[in-house]
C-alpha positions as CSV (number, residue, x, y, z in Angstrom):
1,X,-17.5,-7.6,25.2
2,X,-15.3,-5.8,27.7
3,X,-16.8,-3.7,30.5
4,X,-17.2,-0.5,28.5
5,X,-20.7,0.8,27.8
6,X,-21.7,1.7,24.3
7,X,-21.5,5.4,24.6
8,X,-18.1,5.4,26.2
9,X,-16.9,2.9,23.6
10,X,-17.8,5.3,20.8
11,X,-16.2,8.2,22.6
12,X,-13.0,6.4,23.3
13,X,-12.8,4.7,19.8
14,X,-13.0,8.2,18.2
15,X,-10.3,9.5,20.6
16,X,-8.0,6.6,19.8
17,X,-8.5,7.0,16.1
18,X,-7.8,10.7,16.6
19,X,-4.4,9.8,18.1
20,X,-3.5,7.9,14.9
21,X,-4.8,10.6,12.6
22,X,-2.8,13.3,14.5
23,X,0.3,11.2,14.2
24,X,-0.2,11.2,10.4
25,X,-0.7,15.0,10.3
26,X,2.6,15.5,12.2
27,X,4.4,13.2,9.8
28,X,3.0,14.8,6.7
29,X,3.5,18.4,7.7
30,X,7.0,17.8,9.2
31,X,8.5,15.8,6.4
32,X,10.7,17.2,3.6
33,X,10.3,14.9,0.6
34,X,7.4,15.4,-1.8
35,X,6.7,11.7,-1.7
36,X,5.5,12.1,1.9
37,X,4.4,15.7,2.2
38,X,2.6,15.9,-1.1
39,X,1.7,12.3,-2.0
40,X,1.2,11.2,1.6
41,X,2.9,7.9,1.0
42,X,2.8,7.1,4.7
43,X,0.7,5.5,7.4
44,X,0.3,5.7,11.2
45,X,-1.3,3.5,13.7
46,X,-1.7,2.7,17.5
47,X,-1.2,-0.7,19.1
48,X,-1.7,-2.0,22.6
49,X,1.0,-3.4,24.8
50,X,0.3,-6.9,23.5
51,X,1.0,-5.7,19.9
52,X,-2.6,-5.7,18.8
53,X,-3.8,-3.0,16.4
54,X,-6.2,-0.7,18.2
55,X,-6.6,2.2,15.8
56,X,-5.2,3.5,12.5
57,X,-5.4,6.6,10.3
58,X,-7.1,6.4,6.9
59,X,-3.8,5.9,5.0
60,X,-2.3,3.2,2.8
61,X,-3.9,-0.3,2.9
62,X,-0.7,-2.2,2.1
63,X,1.2,-0.4,4.9
64,X,-1.5,-0.8,7.6
65,X,-2.4,-4.4,7.1
66,X,1.2,-5.5,7.4
67,X,2.1,-3.4,10.4
68,X,1.2,-6.0,13.0
69,X,4.2,-8.1,11.8
70,X,6.5,-5.1,12.6
71,X,5.2,-4.8,16.1
72,X,5.4,-8.5,16.7
73,X,9.0,-8.5,15.6
74,X,10.0,-5.6,17.8
75,X,8.4,-7.2,20.8
76,X,11.1,-9.9,20.5
77,X,13.8,-7.2,21.0
78,X,12.6,-6.2,24.6
79,X,11.6,-2.6,23.9
80,X,11.9,-0.2,26.8
81,X,10.4,3.2,27.5
82,X,12.1,5.9,25.5
83,X,13.1,3.6,22.6
84,X,12.3,4.1,19.0
85,X,13.0,1.1,16.7
86,X,13.7,1.6,13.0
87,X,13.3,-1.3,10.5
88,X,12.7,-2.0,6.9
89,X,13.8,-5.6,6.5
90,X,11.0,-7.5,4.7
91,X,12.1,-10.7,6.5
92,X,11.9,-9.1,9.9
93,X,8.7,-7.1,10.0
94,X,9.0,-4.9,7.0
95,X,7.4,-4.9,3.6
96,X,9.9,-3.6,1.1
97,X,13.1,-1.6,1.7
98,X,11.8,1.9,0.8
99,X,9.1,1.6,3.5
100,X,10.9,2.6,6.6
101,X,9.0,1.8,9.8
102,X,9.4,3.3,13.3
103,X,8.0,1.5,16.3
104,X,7.9,3.3,19.7
105,X,6.8,2.0,23.0
106,X,4.3,4.4,24.6
107,X,5.1,4.6,28.3
108,X,2.9,6.3,30.9
109,X,4.5,6.6,34.3
110,X,7.3,4.4,33.2
111,X,5.1,1.5,32.1
112,X,4.5,0.6,28.5
113,X,0.8,1.0,27.6
114,X,1.0,0.6,23.9
115,X,3.0,1.2,20.7
116,X,3.0,4.0,18.1
117,X,3.9,2.9,14.5
118,X,4.7,5.1,11.5
119,X,5.6,3.7,8.1
120,X,6.8,6.0,5.2
121,X,8.0,5.3,1.7
122,X,11.4,7.0,1.5
123,X,12.3,8.2,-2.0
124,X,15.7,6.5,-1.7
125,X,17.3,3.9,0.6
126,X,20.4,3.1,-1.5
127,X,20.8,0.1,-3.8
128,X,21.7,-0.3,-7.4
129,X,19.5,2.5,-8.8
130,X,18.4,5.9,-7.7
131,X,15.0,5.6,-6.0
132,X,15.6,2.0,-4.8
133,X,13.0,0.5,-7.1
134,X,15.1,-1.3,-9.7
135,X,13.3,-3.5,-12.2
136,X,16.2,-6.0,-12.7
137,X,17.1,-6.8,-9.1
138,X,17.8,-10.5,-8.4
139,X,18.4,-10.3,-4.6
140,X,17.4,-8.0,-1.9
141,X,20.9,-6.6,-1.5
142,X,20.5,-4.8,-4.8
143,X,17.4,-3.0,-3.6
144,X,18.9,-0.9,-0.8
145,X,20.0,-0.7,2.8
146,X,18.5,-3.5,4.9
147,X,17.6,-2.7,8.5
148,X,16.5,-5.3,11.0
149,X,14.8,-3.8,14.0
150,X,17.4,-1.6,15.7
151,X,17.2,1.2,18.4
152,X,17.4,4.5,16.6
153,X,16.5,6.1,19.9
154,X,17.4,4.5,23.2
155,X,16.2,5.9,26.5
156,X,15.2,9.1,24.8
157,X,18.6,9.7,23.2
158,X,19.2,9.4,19.4
159,X,21.8,6.7,18.5
160,X,24.0,8.8,16.2
161,X,25.9,5.8,15.1
162,X,22.7,4.1,13.7
163,X,21.6,7.4,12.1
164,X,25.0,8.0,10.5
165,X,25.0,4.4,9.1
166,X,21.6,4.9,7.6
167,X,22.5,8.3,6.0
168,X,25.8,7.0,4.7
169,X,24.0,4.4,2.6
170,X,21.3,6.6,0.9
171,X,21.2,9.3,-1.8
172,X,20.0,12.7,-0.6
173,X,20.9,12.1,3.0
174,X,19.6,15.6,4.1
175,X,16.1,14.7,2.8
176,X,16.3,11.3,4.5
177,X,17.4,12.8,7.8
178,X,14.4,15.2,7.8
179,X,11.9,12.5,7.0
180,X,13.3,10.2,9.7
181,X,12.9,13.1,12.2
182,X,9.3,13.6,11.0
183,X,8.6,9.9,11.8
184,X,10.1,10.2,15.3
185,X,8.0,13.3,15.9
186,X,4.8,11.5,14.8
187,X,5.5,8.7,17.3
188,X,6.3,11.2,20.0
189,X,3.0,12.9,19.4
190,X,1.2,9.6,20.0
191,X,2.8,9.3,23.5
192,X,1.7,12.8,24.4
193,X,-1.9,12.2,23.3
194,X,-2.1,8.8,25.0
195,X,-0.9,10.5,28.2
196,X,-3.7,13.0,27.8
197,X,-6.3,10.2,27.5
198,X,-4.9,8.4,30.6
199,X,-5.2,11.7,32.5
200,X,-8.8,12.1,31.3
201,X,-10.1,8.5,31.7
202,X,-7.6,6.6,33.9
203,X,-5.2,3.8,32.8
204,X,-7.6,1.0,33.6
205,X,-10.3,2.5,31.4
206,X,-7.9,2.9,28.5
207,X,-6.9,-0.7,28.7
208,X,-10.5,-1.7,28.8
209,X,-11.2,0.5,25.8
210,X,-8.4,-1.3,23.9
211,X,-10.1,-4.6,24.5
212,X,-13.6,-3.2,23.8
213,X,-12.9,-1.8,20.4
214,X,-11.2,-5.0,19.3
215,X,-14.1,-7.1,20.6
216,X,-16.6,-4.9,18.9
217,X,-14.9,-5.1,15.5
218,X,-14.4,-8.9,15.8
219,X,-18.1,-9.3,16.5
220,X,-19.1,-7.1,13.6
221,X,-16.9,-8.8,11.1
222,X,-18.0,-12.3,12.3
223,X,-21.6,-11.3,11.9
224,X,-21.0,-10.1,8.3
225,X,-19.1,-13.3,7.4
226,X,-22.0,-15.4,8.7
227,X,-24.2,-13.7,6.1
228,X,-22.0,-15.0,3.2
229,X,-23.0,-18.5,1.9
230,X,-20.6,-21.2,3.2
231,X,-18.5,-22.9,0.6
232,X,-15.2,-22.9,-1.3
233,X,-14.5,-20.2,-3.9
234,X,-11.5,-20.2,-6.2
235,X,-9.7,-17.8,-8.5
236,X,-6.5,-17.5,-10.5
237,X,-4.7,-14.7,-12.2
238,X,-1.1,-13.9,-13.4
239,X,1.6,-11.4,-13.0
240,X,3.2,-10.3,-16.3
241,X,6.8,-11.3,-15.6
242,X,9.3,-10.6,-12.8
243,X,11.5,-8.0,-14.4
244,X,13.9,-10.6,-15.7
245,X,11.6,-12.5,-18.0
246,X,8.1,-11.9,-19.3
247,X,6.8,-15.3,-18.4
248,X,3.4,-15.2,-16.7
249,X,3.5,-16.0,-12.9
250,X,0.3,-17.5,-11.5
251,X,-1.4,-16.4,-8.3
252,X,-4.1,-18.7,-7.1
253,X,-6.4,-18.8,-4.1
254,X,-9.1,-20.9,-2.5
255,X,-11.4,-19.0,-0.1
256,X,-13.4,-21.1,2.3
257,X,-16.3,-19.4,4.1
258,X,-17.4,-21.3,7.1
259,X,-19.9,-19.7,9.5
260,X,-18.3,-16.5,10.9
261,X,-14.8,-17.3,9.6
262,X,-13.0,-17.3,6.2
263,X,-9.8,-19.0,5.3
264,X,-7.6,-18.2,2.3
265,X,-5.2,-20.9,0.9
266,X,-2.7,-19.8,-1.8
267,X,-1.7,-23.3,-2.8
268,X,-1.1,-23.3,-6.5
269,X,0.6,-19.9,-6.5
270,X,4.1,-19.9,-8.2
271,X,7.2,-20.6,-6.3
272,X,9.4,-17.5,-5.5
273,X,10.9,-16.1,-8.6
274,X,14.4,-14.7,-9.4
275,X,13.1,-11.2,-10.0
276,X,11.7,-8.7,-7.5
277,X,7.9,-9.4,-7.5
278,X,8.1,-11.7,-4.6
279,X,5.9,-10.4,-1.7
280,X,6.5,-11.0,2.0
281,X,3.7,-12.9,3.8
282,X,2.8,-9.7,5.6
283,X,2.0,-8.0,2.3
284,X,-0.2,-11.0,1.1
285,X,-2.1,-10.9,4.4
286,X,-2.5,-7.1,4.1
287,X,-4.2,-7.6,0.7
288,X,-6.5,-10.3,2.0
289,X,-7.5,-8.1,5.0
290,X,-8.3,-5.2,2.7
291,X,-10.6,-7.3,0.5
292,X,-12.5,-8.8,3.5
293,X,-13.1,-5.3,4.8
294,X,-14.5,-4.3,1.4
295,X,-16.9,-7.3,1.1
296,X,-18.1,-7.0,4.7
297,X,-18.7,-3.5,6.0
298,X,-15.9,-1.0,5.4
299,X,-17.4,1.2,8.2
300,X,-16.4,-1.4,10.9
301,X,-13.5,0.2,12.9
302,X,-10.2,-1.3,11.5
303,X,-8.2,-3.1,14.2
304,X,-7.1,-6.6,15.3
305,X,-10.7,-7.7,15.7
306,X,-11.2,-7.4,12.0
307,X,-8.3,-9.8,11.4
308,X,-9.2,-12.5,14.0
309,X,-11.8,-14.3,11.9
310,X,-9.4,-14.5,8.9
311,X,-6.7,-17.1,8.3
312,X,-4.2,-17.0,5.5
313,X,-2.1,-20.0,4.4
314,X,0.8,-19.6,2.0
315,X,3.4,-22.2,1.1
316,X,6.9,-21.3,2.3
317,X,9.2,-20.5,-0.5
318,X,6.4,-19.3,-2.8
319,X,5.8,-16.0,-4.5
320,X,3.8,-14.8,-1.5
321,X,6.1,-16.2,1.3
322,X,9.6,-16.0,-0.1
323,X,12.8,-17.0,1.6
324,X,15.7,-14.5,2.0
325,X,17.5,-13.1,0.2
326,X,14.6,-12.9,-2.4
327,X,14.2,-9.5,-4.1
328,X,10.8,-8.1,-3.1
329,X,10.6,-4.4,-3.9
330,X,8.0,-5.0,-6.6
331,X,6.0,-7.4,-4.5
332,X,4.8,-4.7,-2.1
333,X,3.5,-2.5,-4.9
334,X,2.5,-4.8,-7.8
335,X,2.0,-8.4,-6.4
336,X,-0.2,-7.0,-3.6
337,X,-2.5,-5.6,-6.3
338,X,-2.8,-9.0,-8.0
339,X,-3.5,-10.7,-4.6
340,X,-6.3,-8.2,-4.2
341,X,-7.7,-9.0,-7.6
342,X,-7.7,-12.8,-7.1
343,X,-9.3,-12.6,-3.6
344,X,-12.0,-10.2,-4.9
345,X,-12.7,-12.6,-7.9
346,X,-12.8,-15.6,-5.5
347,X,-15.5,-13.9,-3.4
348,X,-17.5,-12.6,-6.3
349,X,-20.1,-15.4,-6.1
350,X,-20.3,-15.2,-2.3
351,X,-20.8,-11.4,-2.3
352,X,-21.9,-10.4,-5.8
353,X,-23.2,-6.9,-4.8
354,X,-20.0,-6.1,-3.0
355,X,-17.4,-7.1,-5.6
356,X,-16.6,-4.6,-8.4
357,X,-15.1,-5.3,-11.8
358,X,-11.3,-5.3,-11.7
359,X,-9.6,-2.0,-11.4
360,X,-6.3,-1.1,-13.0
361,X,-4.5,-3.7,-10.9
362,X,-1.2,-1.8,-10.7
363,X,0.4,1.1,-9.0
364,X,2.3,2.2,-12.2
365,X,5.5,2.9,-10.2
366,X,7.7,5.5,-11.9
367,X,11.0,6.3,-10.4
368,X,13.5,8.9,-11.9
369,X,16.8,9.9,-10.4
370,X,20.3,11.0,-11.0
371,X,23.3,9.0,-9.9
372,X,25.1,12.0,-8.4
373,X,24.8,12.1,-4.6
374,X,24.3,15.0,-2.2
375,X,22.9,18.3,-3.5
376,X,23.7,17.4,-7.1
377,X,21.4,14.3,-7.2
378,X,17.6,13.8,-7.0
379,X,15.2,10.9,-6.6
380,X,11.6,11.2,-7.7
381,X,9.0,8.5,-7.1
382,X,5.4,8.4,-8.0
383,X,2.5,5.9,-8.2
384,X,0.1,6.9,-10.9
385,X,-3.7,6.4,-10.7
386,X,-6.0,4.6,-13.2
387,X,-9.5,3.4,-13.5
388,X,-11.4,1.6,-10.8
389,X,-13.9,-1.1,-11.8
390,X,-17.6,-0.5,-12.4
391,X,-19.7,-1.7,-9.6
392,X,-23.3,-2.6,-8.9
393,X,-24.1,0.9,-7.7
394,X,-22.4,2.9,-10.4
395,X,-19.5,3.6,-12.7
396,X,-15.9,3.2,-11.7
397,X,-13.9,6.2,-10.7
398,X,-11.6,7.9,-13.2
399,X,-7.9,8.5,-12.5
400,X,-8.0,7.0,-9.0
401,X,-5.5,5.1,-6.9
402,X,-7.0,1.6,-6.7
403,X,-6.6,-1.3,-4.3
404,X,-3.6,-1.4,-2.0
405,X,-2.6,2.2,-2.4
406,X,-4.3,5.4,-1.3
407,X,-1.8,8.1,-2.1
408,X,-2.3,11.5,-3.8
409,X,-0.4,12.6,-6.9
410,X,2.5,14.9,-6.9
411,X,1.1,18.3,-8.0
412,X,2.8,19.5,-11.2
413,X,3.9,22.7,-9.5
414,X,5.6,20.8,-6.7
415,X,7.2,18.3,-9.1
416,X,8.7,20.9,-11.3
417,X,9.8,23.1,-8.4
418,X,11.6,20.2,-6.6
419,X,13.1,18.2,-9.6
420,X,14.7,18.8,-13.0
421,X,11.5,17.4,-14.5
422,X,8.8,18.9,-16.8
423,X,5.3,17.6,-17.2
424,X,4.3,17.6,-20.8
425,X,0.8,15.9,-20.5
426,X,-1.3,14.9,-17.5
427,X,-5.0,14.0,-18.0
428,X,-7.6,11.2,-18.3
429,X,-7.1,8.6,-21.0
430,X,-10.2,8.8,-23.1
431,X,-12.1,5.5,-23.7
432,X,-9.9,3.4,-21.5
433,X,-12.7,2.3,-19.2
434,X,-14.5,-1.0,-20.0
435,X,-18.1,-0.7,-21.3
436,X,-21.0,-2.0,-19.3
437,X,-24.2,-1.1,-17.5
438,X,-21.8,0.7,-15.2
439,X,-18.6,1.8,-17.1
440,X,-15.1,1.2,-15.8
441,X,-13.1,4.3,-14.7
442,X,-10.7,5.9,-17.1
443,X,-6.9,5.6,-16.9
444,X,-4.4,8.4,-16.9
445,X,-1.8,9.7,-19.4
446,X,1.2,11.3,-17.6
447,X,4.3,12.4,-19.7
448,X,7.4,13.8,-18.0
449,X,10.5,15.1,-19.7
450,X,13.8,14.6,-17.9
451,X,16.0,17.7,-17.8
452,X,19.3,16.0,-16.9
453,X,20.9,12.6,-17.6
454,X,19.0,10.2,-15.3
455,X,17.9,6.6,-14.6
456,X,14.3,5.7,-15.2
457,X,12.7,2.7,-13.5
458,X,9.2,1.4,-14.2
459,X,7.4,-1.3,-12.3
460,X,4.0,-1.8,-13.8
461,X,1.3,-4.4,-14.6
462,X,-1.7,-4.9,-16.8
463,X,0.2,-4.2,-19.9
464,X,-0.8,-7.5,-21.5
465,X,-3.7,-8.9,-19.4
466,X,-6.6,-6.4,-19.3
467,X,-8.6,-5.6,-16.1
468,X,-11.6,-7.9,-16.4
469,X,-15.2,-6.8,-16.6
470,X,-17.8,-8.6,-14.5
471,X,-21.4,-9.7,-14.9
472,X,-21.1,-9.2,-18.7
473,X,-19.1,-6.0,-18.6
474,X,-16.2,-5.4,-21.0
475,X,-12.5,-5.4,-20.0
476,X,-10.7,-2.2,-19.4
477,X,-7.8,-1.0,-21.6
478,X,-4.3,-2.3,-20.9
479,X,-1.6,0.2,-20.0
480,X,1.5,1.2,-21.9
481,X,4.9,2.6,-21.1
482,X,6.9,4.7,-23.6
483,X,10.3,6.4,-23.8
484,X,10.3,9.1,-26.5
485,X,7.3,7.5,-28.0
486,X,8.7,3.9,-28.2
487,X,7.1,1.2,-26.1
488,X,9.2,-0.3,-23.3
489,X,8.5,-3.4,-21.1
490,X,6.2,-3.3,-18.1
491,X,9.2,-3.6,-15.8
492,X,12.3,-1.9,-17.0
493,X,15.3,0.3,-15.8
494,X,17.0,2.5,-18.3
495,X,19.7,5.2,-18.2
496,X,18.4,8.0,-20.4
497,X,19.9,11.3,-21.6
498,X,18.6,14.7,-20.8
499,X,15.5,15.6,-22.9
500,X,14.0,12.1,-22.8
501,X,10.2,12.0,-22.3
502,X,8.7,9.2,-20.2
503,X,5.0,8.5,-20.9
504,X,2.8,6.2,-18.8
505,X,-0.6,5.4,-20.0
506,X,-2.4,3.6,-17.2
507,X,-5.1,0.9,-17.5
508,X,-8.8,1.6,-17.2
509,X,-11.2,-0.3,-15.0
510,X,-13.4,-3.2,-16.2
511,X,-17.1,-2.6,-16.8
512,X,-19.9,-4.0,-14.7
513,X,-23.0,-5.5,-16.3
514,X,-24.3,-5.9,-19.8
515,X,-23.4,-2.9,-22.0
516,X,-26.9,-3.1,-23.5
517,X,-28.3,-2.1,-20.2
518,X,-26.5,1.2,-20.0
519,X,-28.9,4.0,-20.1
520,X,-29.2,6.4,-23.1
521,X,-28.6,9.3,-20.7
522,X,-25.4,7.8,-19.5
523,X,-24.3,7.1,-23.1
524,X,-24.9,10.7,-24.1
525,X,-23.0,11.9,-21.1
526,X,-20.1,9.6,-22.0
527,X,-20.0,10.9,-25.6
528,X,-20.1,14.5,-24.4
529,X,-17.2,13.8,-22.0
530,X,-15.2,11.9,-24.7
531,X,-15.1,8.8,-22.6
532,X,-16.3,6.4,-25.3
533,X,-13.4,7.1,-27.7
534,X,-10.4,4.9,-27.8
């Protein structure tokens, strides 16, 4: 442990986390698009000068666990004080193209002390369809503008050529400009607050605190892993097609617990596929990190120390480590969920009290937009909640974001005010949770009517393979997608006329434990709430 006493460690850990949280508040309150300001589809974090994660806000798991790859990549571009790098290239530090990342060196007295990172899902970054989430993409070029790390700000001055290039390749450039400025402002706030901490504690003490919080988390995670029984644990699941075909795509993992370490080997996972459910290695790692946090102690401060006892091995050219120019936009949102499921399942025997039944296992991505540009067009994006799995301590949660996402919904009032869309139905899906001693959470029904001719894209999962129950619990209900009442595939892009109604019925969570063990009191409450009807 670094030379920081326990009391000071706690004080400075809280202060560093406050920097990351304040970055997030600046981003959310300064942005223009509903996807960021309402749904909070964004994340912020603080890194040290070596590129190690020090503190993060409580934002989006798939964003945060993949951020170290972005900082590592930017370090190779010789960042200088006053720079802000922008990137979204999944093969150079990004996740998928809509997630635009800003990395800023934090300089105090002209010397870089750390990095601020903000990542936000922009509602459009160009590509073949409005919203940049096409179901039928075969290569990354169809998914939008691809940005390797480039200086958007250099020496404190905005590079107008870079900004103009970005805005010329997206729909709704005014909205994009505002959201880009919000991210820059968030990173600037981190530098201001870090300077305040240096003034309060001194530079050497801040550097010592970086080391101390990382050491502390590493020791805590290592101790938790030592409590798990050593051994090899295996699991396998499938994705329901890649948007081009409906063939099942296997995802397999072997988890090896050995003392205070755990290794995950994804040998046996499918090779990369023609469609867009390929996931960059950073996304696969992010899902693994999330599960390990859940089965150890989620209260351990999240930073590089949590990751150090974990290794992840994925064959190059596979679904979870594809080669360019693979299409990947669905990998970040859907394949990450399946990685989460298989890693949880693999560790179920090692940590039975910590592993729930499967949740909905999808983000239910709904994108609607018009092809007109400028003020005449719009792009709406939403991930829709569902049921989380029942667990040893109680029922699953109804209508929740599960796994690798942690967003809010778009309130009906904001949605209808911002877009030519009208919400026909929004509520819990009765009876969709799997039965068990502890019931799975309910899915959601969300129906939206489109007021103009538009393009609808759906990237969803668990439409054929139900979320599994555990310890004798029943499976949750599968989801369903409808256009004007007629079923459409799990992954589809359609041009639709004005007046079309899109309905998404999301999966419920699996049940935990034998249904015969559910109490009469809980059964009566379920009946009163309409949760047992299907």
